[in-house]
C-alpha positions in Angstrom: 0.0 0.0 0.0 1.3 3.4 -0.9 1.3 5.7 2.2 1.0 9.5 2.0 4.2 10.0 4.1 6.1 8.1 1.4 5.1 10.7 -1.2 4.8 14.1 0.5 7.6 16.5 -0.5 9.1 14.2 -3.1 9.2 14.8 -6.8 6.5 12.6 -8.3 8.8 11.2 -10.9 11.1 10.0 -8.1 8.3 8.9 -5.7 6.2 7.0 -8.3 8.5 6.0 -11.2 6.1 3.4 -12.4 3.7 6.1 -13.7 6.0 6.7 -16.6 4.2 6.1 -19.9 0.7 6.2 -18.2 0.0 9.9 -18.9 0.0 11.1 -15.3 3.3 13.1 -15.6 2.0 14.8 -18.7 -1.2 15.8 -16.9 0.8 17.3 -14.0 3.0 19.2 -16.5 -0.2 20.5 -18.2 -1.7 21.7 -15.0 1.5 23.4 -14.0 1.9 25.2 -17.4 -1.8 26.2 -17.8 -2.6 26.9 -14.2 -5.9 25.0 -14.7 -6.9 22.2 -12.4 -7.6 18.7 -13.6 -10.1 16.3 -12.1 -9.8 12.6 -13.1 -12.6 10.2 -12.4 -12.5 6.4 -12.5 -9.1 6.4 -14.2 -7.0 3.3 -14.5 -3.5 3.4 -13.0 -0.7 0.9 -12.5 1.2 1.3 -9.2 3.8 -0.6 -7.3 2.6 -0.9 -3.7 6.1 -1.4 -2.3 9.6 -1.7 -3.7 10.1 -4.9 -5.6 6.4 -5.8 -5.7 4.7 -6.4 -9.1 2.5 -3.6 -10.5 -1.1 -3.6 -9.5 -4.0 -2.1 -11.4 -6.2 0.4 -9.5 -9.0 2.8 -10.4 -8.7 6.3 -8.9 -10.5 9.6 -8.7 -8.1 12.5 -8.2 -7.5 16.2 -8.6 -4.4 18.1 -9.6 -4.5 21.8 -8.6 -1.8 24.5 -9.0 -0.7 26.1 -5.8 0.2 29.8 -6.0 1.9 32.2 -3.7 0.7 35.6 -2.7 2.2 37.1 -5.9 0.4 34.6 -8.1 3.5 32.5 -8.9 3.1 28.7 -9.1 4.8 27.1 -6.1 3.8 23.6 -6.7 0.9 21.3 -7.3 -1.7 19.9 -4.9 -2.6 16.3 -5.6 -5.3 14.4 -3.8 -6.7 11.0 -4.8 -9.1 8.3 -3.8 -8.7 4.7 -4.6 -12.0 3.5 -6.1 -10.8 0.0 -7.1 -13.1 -2.0 -4.9 -16.1 0.1 -5.9 -15.3 -0.4 -9.6 -15.1 -4.1 -9.2 -18.4 -4.4 -7.4 
């Protein structure tokens, strides 16, 4: 299981290298460049729950939102997601 404290403050490409080729990095880049939030619903994602483990398919809802400072400059991205895998399988 991926735990939030394993991800917070780390570059996403370092924290979740298995996302390469799945389109999620590109979505993050787009949100950063355009300053427009993205909401994904019931999206398929392959993740590695722990180092050395095989990839697992999950279904997630998530939001990517730009975070601005007081001057309107982008300081990072807020990411929140919810695993909907069990619901999708039901």
